[in-house]
N, C-alpha and C positions, 0 to 999 in steps of 0.2 A: 503492498499499500504506499509506504514511504520511501520507497527505493531511489527514487529520482531524488528526493531530499538528501537522503543520506550519501548518495553518489555525488552531489555537490557539495554537502558537508565536509565530505572526506577528501575532496580534491587537494593535490600538492599546494594549489594557492587559489582557496575558497574565496570567492567573492563576498562581500559584506552580506548579511542576511537581511531580507527584506521584513518590513514589519511583521506580516502574517507567520514569515519562518522564525522570526525571532522569537515569536508567543510560543512557538510550537516548539524551540529549542529550550526557553527557559522553564515551560512548563513540563516538558519531558525531564529536565534537571531535578526541579522539584519532586517529581514523582519518583524518580531513581532515588533520591536522597531519602524518600520516606519510605521505598521498599527495601533500604539498606538492611534494616536489623531484622527483616524476613517476615514483619507484622505490618502490612498496609492498611493501619487502623483508620477508623471513621474519623477518629477525630483530626487526622494528619488530611484526610481526602477535603473534610471541611475547610481546614486551613488553606489547602493548596486552592479550591475554590475560591475561598477569600480573597486570597494573593492576587488569582488572576482576574476576578471580577473587580477590584480595587484598581490595580495598574492599567489595565485595559478598559473600564468604565462599560464591562458586559452585563446584561441581562442575567439572571439565573440560567435560562436554556443555553443562550450562549456560552457561559460558563462552563456549562455539564459537557456541552458539545466539544467546546475546546480542552476541557481535561480529558474527556475519552479518547479524542486524538493524540494527546499526551502520550496516554498510558499507552496505545498503541504503538507509538513512536519509540517509547523507551523500550518498550519490548523488542523491537528491532534492532536497536540501535548497537552498535559495536562497543563503545567504549565512551568513558566521561571525559576524558582527554578532548577529543572531539567535538562534543557539546561545548565545552569550556572554552577552547580554541574560537569557535564560530561566535558564541555569545561576547567574548573579551573583544573581538573584532569588530562586531556590531553596535555594542553599546557602551557609553560613555563611562568614566571611573564612577560618578556619583550616582548613575543608576545601577550598576553592577553591585556599589553599595547595600542600595535597596534589595536586590537579588539575594543578597547574601541575609538582610533582614529578614525578607519573605523565608529563606532557607532556615534562618534558626526558629520560625515562628512554626516550619513543620517538625522540626527534631523536638521542639519542645511540645507541642501540639497535645500527644498521650502522655504526657507528664513524666517520661522516660528518657534520660538521655544516657544511649545505647554507645557502648564503643565504636561500634561500626558506623553511627552516625556522625559521633564527633571526629572519626579518622577521615570519614568522607568530607566532613565541613573542612578541615584543613587542608586537605588535597585540594579541593574544590576552590576555596578561598583563594589558594597559592596561585592556583591555575588562571583564575579570573583576575590576579593582578592584584588582590585587594591585599592588603597587610595583616596581620595577627592582630596588632592593635585595632586597624578599622573592622574586623570582623567581631573581636569581642567588645568593641563600643557597640555593633550592632546587636549581638547578643543580649547585651545589660540594657539595651532600648526595647526590645523585646520581651526582656523577661519582666520589665517594670510596667509594660503595658499589661501583661496576663494577669 
């Protein structure tokens, strides 16, 4: 279903993502993170929907459809590095920090910080070019809102 998207994403010199493709990549990254601990919890799905809806101004139906596409893309995607490279190339630093905030919200949605999720957060933050300090600040912002 997403073979053309994945082929473009994994090209030696991928073009910057269009807005719809960036939405898919960011959403798939959120799904991948939520699935990292082997428990794709309802609280995480709700948090992903909230992040996508808020970020893109989507209705509930549009959000659910986008998340379903992101789930399918995540299942087909080869690795996290290619997602993060595409997102880093397509999204400016401040918006990447907001992606990290959304990711921390997903990690903390089920009330459990799993070692696999923490490890993925460190790797993804680094690959997105977001410092440990900025990632930690994003985590603290999210945890004070919860």
